[in-house]
PyMOL Python script that loads the backbone (N, CA, C, O; Angstrom):
from pymol import cmd

cmd.read_pdbstr("""\
ATOM      1  N   MET A   1     103.313  76.015  89.052  1.00  0.00           N
ATOM      2  CA  MET A   1     103.343  76.994  90.142  1.00  0.00           C
ATOM      3  C   MET A   1     101.947  77.055  90.675  1.00  0.00           C
ATOM      4  O   MET A   1     101.016  77.170  89.878  1.00  0.00           O
ATOM      5  N   SER A   2     101.737  76.988  91.934  1.00  0.00           N
ATOM      6  CA  SER A   2     100.516  77.132  92.648  1.00  0.00           C
ATOM      7  C   SER A   2     100.198  78.557  92.940  1.00  0.00           C
ATOM      8  O   SER A   2     101.130  79.332  93.157  1.00  0.00           O
ATOM      9  N   ILE A   3      98.986  78.963  92.965  1.00  0.00           N
ATOM     10  CA  ILE A   3      98.478  80.229  93.257  1.00  0.00           C
ATOM     11  C   ILE A   3      97.924  80.304  94.612  1.00  0.00           C
ATOM     12  O   ILE A   3      96.901  79.650  94.818  1.00  0.00           O
ATOM     13  N   ASN A   4      98.417  80.980  95.557  1.00  0.00           N
ATOM     14  CA  ASN A   4      97.811  81.149  96.827  1.00  0.00           C
ATOM     15  C   ASN A   4      96.819  82.239  96.927  1.00  0.00           C
ATOM     16  O   ASN A   4      96.734  83.080  96.033  1.00  0.00           O
ATOM     17  N   SER A   5      96.058  82.263  97.981  1.00  0.00           N
ATOM     18  CA  SER A   5      95.005  83.138  98.223  1.00  0.00           C
ATOM     19  C   SER A   5      95.407  84.658  98.327  1.00  0.00           C
ATOM     20  O   SER A   5      94.646  85.582  98.038  1.00  0.00           O
ATOM     21  N   LYS A   6      96.645  84.793  98.756  1.00  0.00           N
ATOM     22  CA  LYS A   6      97.137  86.122  98.933  1.00  0.00           C
ATOM     23  C   LYS A   6      97.283  86.751  97.522  1.00  0.00           C
ATOM     24  O   LYS A   6      96.846  87.869  97.250  1.00  0.00           O
ATOM     25  N   GLN A   7      97.960  85.911  96.610  1.00  0.00           N
ATOM     26  CA  GLN A   7      98.159  86.443  95.169  1.00  0.00           C
ATOM     27  C   GLN A   7      96.753  86.742  94.531  1.00  0.00           C
ATOM     28  O   GLN A   7      96.554  87.788  93.914  1.00  0.00           O
ATOM     29  N   ARG A   8      95.804  85.800  94.700  1.00  0.00           N
ATOM     30  CA  ARG A   8      94.564  86.010  94.228  1.00  0.00           C
ATOM     31  C   ARG A   8      93.796  87.328  94.641  1.00  0.00           C
ATOM     32  O   ARG A   8      93.161  88.036  93.860  1.00  0.00           O
ATOM     33  N   LYS A   9      93.944  87.525  95.882  1.00  0.00           N
ATOM     34  CA  LYS A   9      93.362  88.736  96.614  1.00  0.00           C
ATOM     35  C   LYS A   9      94.038  89.919  96.093  1.00  0.00           C
ATOM     36  O   LYS A   9      93.327  90.898  95.870  1.00  0.00           O
ATOM     37  N   GLN A  10      95.385  90.002  95.843  1.00  0.00           N
ATOM     38  CA  GLN A  10      96.000  91.170  95.355  1.00  0.00           C
ATOM     39  C   GLN A  10      95.590  91.401  93.891  1.00  0.00           C
ATOM     40  O   GLN A  10      95.462  92.554  93.480  1.00  0.00           O
ATOM     41  N   PHE A  11      95.405  90.466  93.185  1.00  0.00           N
ATOM     42  CA  PHE A  11      94.812  90.654  91.743  1.00  0.00           C
ATOM     43  C   PHE A  11      93.493  91.278  91.725  1.00  0.00           C
ATOM     44  O   PHE A  11      93.234  92.238  91.000  1.00  0.00           O
ATOM     45  N   LEU A  12      92.566  90.675  92.610  1.00  0.00           N
ATOM     46  CA  LEU A  12      91.203  91.318  92.736  1.00  0.00           C
ATOM     47  C   LEU A  12      91.323  92.807  93.185  1.00  0.00           C
ATOM     48  O   LEU A  12      90.733  93.662  92.524  1.00  0.00           O
ATOM     49  N   LEU A  13      91.963  93.110  94.133  1.00  0.00           N
ATOM     50  CA  LEU A  13      92.153  94.544  94.494  1.00  0.00           C
ATOM     51  C   LEU A  13      92.722  95.342  93.447  1.00  0.00           C
ATOM     52  O   LEU A  13      92.297  96.485  93.280  1.00  0.00           O
ATOM     53  N   LYS A  14      93.735  94.825  92.640  1.00  0.00           N
ATOM     54  CA  LYS A  14      94.263  95.669  91.630  1.00  0.00           C
ATOM     55  C   LYS A  14      93.139  95.799  90.424  1.00  0.00           C
ATOM     56  O   LYS A  14      93.029  96.839  89.775  1.00  0.00           O
ATOM     57  N   GLU A  15      92.393  94.742  90.214  1.00  0.00           N
ATOM     58  CA  GLU A  15      91.234  94.866  89.305  1.00  0.00           C
ATOM     59  C   GLU A  15      90.311  95.882  89.661  1.00  0.00           C
ATOM     60  O   GLU A  15      89.897  96.619  88.766  1.00  0.00           O
ATOM     61  N   LEU A  16      89.895  96.047  90.919  1.00  0.00           N
ATOM     62  CA  LEU A  16      88.967  96.956  91.395  1.00  0.00           C
ATOM     63  C   LEU A  16      89.489  98.457  91.200  1.00  0.00           C
ATOM     64  O   LEU A  16      88.751  99.383  90.865  1.00  0.00           O
ATOM     65  N   LYS A  17      90.748  98.564  91.433  1.00  0.00           N
ATOM     66  CA  LYS A  17      91.438  99.778  91.182  1.00  0.00           C
ATOM     67  C   LYS A  17      91.358 100.156  89.732  1.00  0.00           C
ATOM     68  O   LYS A  17      91.061 101.293  89.366  1.00  0.00           O
ATOM     69  N   ARG A  18      91.642  99.137  88.896  1.00  0.00           N
ATOM     70  CA  ARG A  18      91.770  99.404  87.463  1.00  0.00           C
ATOM     71  C   ARG A  18      90.373  99.901  86.929  1.00  0.00           C
ATOM     72  O   ARG A  18      90.301 100.779  86.069  1.00  0.00           O
ATOM     73  N   ILE A  19      89.272  99.297  87.479  1.00  0.00           N
ATOM     74  CA  ILE A  19      88.016  99.651  86.956  1.00  0.00           C
ATOM     75  C   ILE A  19      87.403 100.895  87.547  1.00  0.00           C
ATOM     76  O   ILE A  19      86.319 101.342  87.173  1.00  0.00           O
ATOM     77  N   GLY A  20      88.166 101.440  88.506  1.00  0.00           N
ATOM     78  CA  GLY A  20      87.858 102.742  89.047  1.00  0.00           C
ATOM     79  C   GLY A  20      86.923 102.671  90.344  1.00  0.00           C
ATOM     80  O   GLY A  20      86.314 103.678  90.705  1.00  0.00           O
ATOM     81  N   TYR A  21      86.828 101.515  91.005  1.00  0.00           N
ATOM     82  CA  TYR A  21      85.929 101.320  92.115  1.00  0.00           C
ATOM     83  C   TYR A  21      86.613 102.138  93.383  1.00  0.00           C
ATOM     84  O   TYR A  21      87.744 101.979  93.843  1.00  0.00           O
ATOM     85  N   LYS A  22      85.602 103.042  93.799  1.00  0.00           N
ATOM     86  CA  LYS A  22      86.082 103.734  95.019  1.00  0.00           C
ATOM     87  C   LYS A  22      85.228 103.156  96.268  1.00  0.00           C
ATOM     88  O   LYS A  22      83.998 103.166  96.294  1.00  0.00           O
ATOM     89  N   PRO A  23      85.952 102.715  97.169  1.00  0.00           N
ATOM     90  CA  PRO A  23      85.154 102.085  98.371  1.00  0.00           C
ATOM     91  C   PRO A  23      84.763 103.179  99.313  1.00  0.00           C
ATOM     92  O   PRO A  23      85.395 104.230  99.420  1.00  0.00           O
ATOM     93  N   SER A  24      83.605 102.851 100.040  1.00  0.00           N
ATOM     94  CA  SER A  24      82.998 103.946 100.948  1.00  0.00           C
ATOM     95  C   SER A  24      83.998 104.091 102.050  1.00  0.00           C
ATOM     96  O   SER A  24      84.904 103.281 102.245  1.00  0.00           O
ATOM     97  N   GLU A  25      83.778 105.191 102.775  1.00  0.00           N
ATOM     98  CA  GLU A  25      84.583 105.732 103.763  1.00  0.00           C
ATOM     99  C   GLU A  25      84.891 104.662 104.836  1.00  0.00           C
ATOM    100  O   GLU A  25      86.011 104.610 105.346  1.00  0.00           O
ATOM    101  N   ASN A  26      83.861 103.775 105.194  1.00  0.00           N
ATOM    102  CA  ASN A  26      84.087 102.656 106.230  1.00  0.00           C
ATOM    103  C   ASN A  26      84.182 101.300 105.622  1.00  0.00           C
ATOM    104  O   ASN A  26      83.925 100.303 106.298  1.00  0.00           O
ATOM    105  N   GLU A  27      84.526 101.224 104.424  1.00  0.00           N
ATOM    106  CA  GLU A  27      84.681  99.960 103.787  1.00  0.00           C
ATOM    107  C   GLU A  27      86.137  99.621 103.561  1.00  0.00           C
ATOM    108  O   GLU A  27      86.762 100.298 102.744  1.00  0.00           O
ATOM    109  N   ASN A  28      86.735  98.641 104.208  1.00  0.00           N
ATOM    110  CA  ASN A  28      88.071  98.243 104.084  1.00  0.00           C
ATOM    111  C   ASN A  28      88.215  96.877 103.141  1.00  0.00           C
ATOM    112  O   ASN A  28      87.933  95.757 103.568  1.00  0.00           O
ATOM    113  N   LEU A  29      88.660  97.118 101.902  1.00  0.00           N
ATOM    114  CA  LEU A  29      88.575  96.011 100.948  1.00  0.00           C
ATOM    115  C   LEU A  29      89.630  94.965 101.483  1.00  0.00           C
ATOM    116  O   LEU A  29      89.448  93.764 101.284  1.00  0.00           O
ATOM    117  N   GLU A  30      90.654  95.401 102.114  1.00  0.00           N
ATOM    118  CA  GLU A  30      91.539  94.466 102.684  1.00  0.00           C
ATOM    119  C   GLU A  30      91.016  93.256 103.596  1.00  0.00           C
ATOM    120  O   GLU A  30      91.583  92.167 103.676  1.00  0.00           O
ATOM    121  N   ASN A  31      89.972  93.581 104.198  1.00  0.00           N
ATOM    122  CA  ASN A  31      89.369  92.766 105.138  1.00  0.00           C
ATOM    123  C   ASN A  31      88.348  91.771 104.548  1.00  0.00           C
ATOM    124  O   ASN A  31      87.979  90.785 105.187  1.00  0.00           O
ATOM    125  N   LEU A  32      87.915  92.050 103.344  1.00  0.00           N
ATOM    126  CA  LEU A  32      86.949  91.158 102.803  1.00  0.00           C
ATOM    127  C   LEU A  32      87.527  89.822 102.251  1.00  0.00           C
ATOM    128  O   LEU A  32      88.677  89.734 101.820  1.00  0.00           O
ATOM    129  N   SER A  33      86.688  88.840 102.296  1.00  0.00           N
ATOM    130  CA  SER A  33      87.093  87.517 101.918  1.00  0.00           C
ATOM    131  C   SER A  33      87.246  87.445 100.368  1.00  0.00           C
ATOM    132  O   SER A  33      86.683  88.241  99.617  1.00  0.00           O
ATOM    133  N   LEU A  34      87.988  86.509  99.982  1.00  0.00           N
ATOM    134  CA  LEU A  34      88.128  86.302  98.532  1.00  0.00           C
ATOM    135  C   LEU A  34      86.694  86.243  97.734  1.00  0.00           C
ATOM    136  O   LEU A  34      86.507  86.895  96.706  1.00  0.00           O
ATOM    137  N   TYR A  35      85.766  85.445  98.285  1.00  0.00           N
ATOM    138  CA  TYR A  35      84.422  85.373  97.638  1.00  0.00           C
ATOM    139  C   TYR A  35      83.980  86.697  97.648  1.00  0.00           C
ATOM    140  O   TYR A  35      83.676  87.174  96.555  1.00  0.00           O
ATOM    141  N   ASP A  36      83.870  87.454  98.732  1.00  0.00           N
ATOM    142  CA  ASP A  36      83.342  88.836  98.675  1.00  0.00           C
ATOM    143  C   ASP A  36      84.045  89.700  97.636  1.00  0.00           C
ATOM    144  O   ASP A  36      83.406  90.425  96.874  1.00  0.00           O
ATOM    145  N   LEU A  37      85.329  89.611  97.620  1.00  0.00           N
ATOM    146  CA  LEU A  37      86.054  90.515  96.584  1.00  0.00           C
ATOM    147  C   LEU A  37      85.684  90.071  95.126  1.00  0.00           C
ATOM    148  O   LEU A  37      85.504  90.937  94.271  1.00  0.00           O
ATOM    149  N   GLU A  38      85.582  88.898  94.861  1.00  0.00           N
ATOM    150  CA  GLU A  38      85.153  88.321  93.517  1.00  0.00           C
ATOM    151  C   GLU A  38      83.680  88.741  93.228  1.00  0.00           C
ATOM    152  O   GLU A  38      83.394  89.107  92.088  1.00  0.00           O
ATOM    153  N   MET A  39      82.833  88.709  94.098  1.00  0.00           N
ATOM    154  CA  MET A  39      81.446  89.149  93.861  1.00  0.00           C
ATOM    155  C   MET A  39      81.498  90.662  93.701  1.00  0.00           C
ATOM    156  O   MET A  39      80.858  91.140  92.764  1.00  0.00           O
ATOM    157  N   LEU A  40      82.151  91.435  94.467  1.00  0.00           N
ATOM    158  CA  LEU A  40      82.277  92.856  94.221  1.00  0.00           C
ATOM    159  C   LEU A  40      82.822  93.116  92.948  1.00  0.00           C
ATOM    160  O   LEU A  40      82.263  94.006  92.307  1.00  0.00           O
ATOM    161  N   VAL A  41      83.856  92.501  92.396  1.00  0.00           N
ATOM    162  CA  VAL A  41      84.347  92.756  90.985  1.00  0.00           C
ATOM    163  C   VAL A  41      83.371  92.450  90.010  1.00  0.00           C
ATOM    164  O   VAL A  41      83.252  93.217  89.055  1.00  0.00           O
ATOM    165  N   ILE A  42      82.625  91.407  90.105  1.00  0.00           N
ATOM    166  CA  ILE A  42      81.526  91.003  89.171  1.00  0.00           C
ATOM    167  C   ILE A  42      80.491  92.071  89.153  1.00  0.00           C
ATOM    168  O   ILE A  42      80.091  92.646  88.141  1.00  0.00           O
ATOM    169  N   SER A  43      80.108  92.274  90.338  1.00  0.00           N
ATOM    170  CA  SER A  43      78.910  93.322  90.379  1.00  0.00           C
ATOM    171  C   SER A  43      79.253  94.690  89.909  1.00  0.00           C
ATOM    172  O   SER A  43      78.405  95.352  89.311  1.00  0.00           O
ATOM    173  N   VAL A  44      80.465  95.164  90.148  1.00  0.00           N
ATOM    174  CA  VAL A  44      80.905  96.455  89.689  1.00  0.00           C
ATOM    175  C   VAL A  44      81.076  96.471  88.242  1.00  0.00           C
ATOM    176  O   VAL A  44      80.702  97.458  87.609  1.00  0.00           O
ATOM    177  N   LYS A  45      81.603  95.474  87.660  1.00  0.00           N
ATOM    178  CA  LYS A  45      81.691  95.285  86.218  1.00  0.00           C
ATOM    179  C   LYS A  45      80.419  95.235  85.653  1.00  0.00           C
ATOM    180  O   LYS A  45      80.230  95.882  84.623  1.00  0.00           O
ATOM    181  N   GLY A  46      79.416  94.517  86.190  1.00  0.00           N
ATOM    182  CA  GLY A  46      78.073  94.234  85.650  1.00  0.00           C
ATOM    183  C   GLY A  46      77.422  95.631  85.622  1.00  0.00           C
ATOM    184  O   GLY A  46      76.827  95.981  84.602  1.00  0.00           O
ATOM    185  N   GLU A  47      77.496  96.359  86.575  1.00  0.00           N
ATOM    186  CA  GLU A  47      76.865  97.867  86.727  1.00  0.00           C
ATOM    187  C   GLU A  47      77.441  98.655  85.671  1.00  0.00           C
ATOM    188  O   GLU A  47      76.700  99.420  85.052  1.00  0.00           O
ATOM    189  N   ARG A  48      78.653  98.574  85.383  1.00  0.00           N
ATOM    190  CA  ARG A  48      79.257  99.463  84.352  1.00  0.00           C
ATOM    191  C   ARG A  48      79.140  99.001  82.971  1.00  0.00           C
ATOM    192  O   ARG A  48      79.583  99.678  82.043  1.00  0.00           O
ATOM    193  N   GLY A  49      78.545  97.844  82.791  1.00  0.00           N
ATOM    194  CA  GLY A  49      78.397  97.256  81.479  1.00  0.00           C
ATOM    195  C   GLY A  49      79.608  96.579  80.841  1.00  0.00           C
ATOM    196  O   GLY A  49      79.625  96.254  79.654  1.00  0.00           O
ATOM    197  N   ASN A  50      80.609  96.383  81.679  1.00  0.00           N
ATOM    198  CA  ASN A  50      81.862  95.692  81.110  1.00  0.00           C
ATOM    199  C   ASN A  50      81.588  94.207  81.089  1.00  0.00           C
ATOM    200  O   ASN A  50      80.854  93.607  81.873  1.00  0.00           O
ATOM    201  N   SER A  51      82.300  93.680  80.054  1.00  0.00           N
ATOM    202  CA  SER A  51      82.166  92.183  79.934  1.00  0.00           C
ATOM    203  C   SER A  51      82.876  91.568  81.140  1.00  0.00           C
ATOM    204  O   SER A  51      83.958  91.975  81.565  1.00  0.00           O
ATOM    205  N   ILE A  52      82.186  90.568  81.648  1.00  0.00           N
ATOM    206  CA  ILE A  52      82.724  89.846  82.956  1.00  0.00           C
ATOM    207  C   ILE A  52      83.293  88.515  82.358  1.00  0.00           C
ATOM    208  O   ILE A  52      82.689  87.717  81.641  1.00  0.00           O
ATOM    209  N   GLU A  53      84.523  88.450  82.786  1.00  0.00           N
ATOM    210  CA  GLU A  53      85.320  87.127  82.450  1.00  0.00           C
ATOM    211  C   GLU A  53      85.747  86.551  83.803  1.00  0.00           C
ATOM    212  O   GLU A  53      86.032  87.253  84.773  1.00  0.00           O
ATOM    213  N   THR A  54      85.766  85.205  83.786  1.00  0.00           N
ATOM    214  CA  THR A  54      86.074  84.585  84.940  1.00  0.00           C
ATOM    215  C   THR A  54      87.540  84.770  85.145  1.00  0.00           C
ATOM    216  O   THR A  54      88.236  84.871  84.135  1.00  0.00           O
ATOM    217  N   TYR A  55      88.112  84.829  86.345  1.00  0.00           N
ATOM    218  CA  TYR A  55      89.576  85.003  86.564  1.00  0.00           C
ATOM    219  C   TYR A  55      90.174  83.613  86.736  1.00  0.00           C
ATOM    220  O   TYR A  55      89.711  82.788  87.524  1.00  0.00           O
ATOM    221  N   ASN A  56      91.171  83.412  85.998  1.00  0.00           N
ATOM    222  CA  ASN A  56      92.023  82.046  86.070  1.00  0.00           C
ATOM    223  C   ASN A  56      93.260  82.472  86.682  1.00  0.00           C
ATOM    224  O   ASN A  56      94.078  83.053  85.968  1.00  0.00           O
ATOM    225  N   ALA A  57      93.504  82.274  87.853  1.00  0.00           N
ATOM    226  CA  ALA A  57      94.773  82.680  88.533  1.00  0.00           C
ATOM    227  C   ALA A  57      96.050  82.149  87.973  1.00  0.00           C
ATOM    228  O   ALA A  57      97.082  82.804  87.832  1.00  0.00           O
ATOM    229  N   ARG A  58      95.855  80.760  87.637  1.00  0.00           N
ATOM    230  CA  ARG A  58      97.118  80.148  87.039  1.00  0.00           C
ATOM    231  C   ARG A  58      97.538  80.722  85.669  1.00  0.00           C
ATOM    232  O   ARG A  58      98.715  80.842  85.326  1.00  0.00           O
ATOM    233  N   MET A  59      96.437  81.077  84.889  1.00  0.00           N
ATOM    234  CA  MET A  59      96.836  81.728  83.617  1.00  0.00           C
ATOM    235  C   MET A  59      97.445  83.072  83.894  1.00  0.00           C
ATOM    236  O   MET A  59      98.494  83.389  83.332  1.00  0.00           O
ATOM    237  N   ALA A  60      96.867  83.841  84.696  1.00  0.00           N
ATOM    238  CA  ALA A  60      97.369  85.269  85.011  1.00  0.00           C
ATOM    239  C   ALA A  60      98.919  85.212  85.398  1.00  0.00           C
ATOM    240  O   ALA A  60      99.758  85.959  84.895  1.00  0.00           O
ATOM    241  N   ILE A  61      99.191  84.241  86.346  1.00  0.00           N
ATOM    242  CA  ILE A  61     100.554  84.181  86.835  1.00  0.00           C
ATOM    243  C   ILE A  61     101.528  83.721  85.686  1.00  0.00           C
ATOM    244  O   ILE A  61     102.681  84.144  85.609  1.00  0.00           O
ATOM    245  N   GLU A  62     100.994  82.851  84.825  1.00  0.00           N
ATOM    246  CA  GLU A  62     101.929  82.343  83.634  1.00  0.00           C
ATOM    247  C   GLU A  62     102.097  83.441  82.708  1.00  0.00           C
ATOM    248  O   GLU A  62     103.174  83.575  82.128  1.00  0.00           O
ATOM    249  N   GLU A  63     101.096  84.275  82.506  1.00  0.00           N
ATOM    250  CA  GLU A  63     101.131  85.428  81.570  1.00  0.00           C
ATOM    251  C   GLU A  63     102.276  86.397  82.110  1.00  0.00           C
ATOM    252  O   GLU A  63     103.197  86.762  81.378  1.00  0.00           O
ATOM    253  N   GLU A  64     102.158  86.778  83.409  1.00  0.00           N
ATOM    254  CA  GLU A  64     103.054  87.674  84.019  1.00  0.00           C
ATOM    255  C   GLU A  64     104.532  87.198  83.986  1.00  0.00           C
ATOM    256  O   GLU A  64     105.451  88.011  83.885  1.00  0.00           O
ATOM    257  N   ALA A  65     104.737  85.865  84.075  1.00  0.00           N
ATOM    258  CA  ALA A  65     105.896  85.231  83.959  1.00  0.00           C
ATOM    259  C   ALA A  65     106.693  85.293  82.714  1.00  0.00           C
ATOM    260  O   ALA A  65     107.918  85.181  82.732  1.00  0.00           O
ATOM    261  N   GLU A  66     105.905  85.497  81.475  1.00  0.00           N
ATOM    262  CA  GLU A  66     106.392  85.415  80.163  1.00  0.00           C
ATOM    263  C   GLU A  66     107.151  86.754  79.814  1.00  0.00           C
ATOM    264  O   GLU A  66     107.663  86.902  78.705  1.00  0.00           O
TER     265      GLU A  66
END
""", "prot")
cmd.dss("prot")
cmd.show_as("cartoon", "prot")
cmd.util.cbc("prot")
cmd.orient("prot")
């Protein structure tokens, strides 16, 4: 099963919500590129002292399918 950019973007948006990130009033996360979303997740996790794990989309989809 291949992972498309839309699925990856949805995962990153869910991850930001899960870690409690609140975008500013004029910041629209939906319009960010995948790279920008990934960098945002990494920087927010780093600021909060969370361990940063790289995202493997293929593994995430396979885990959800089980």
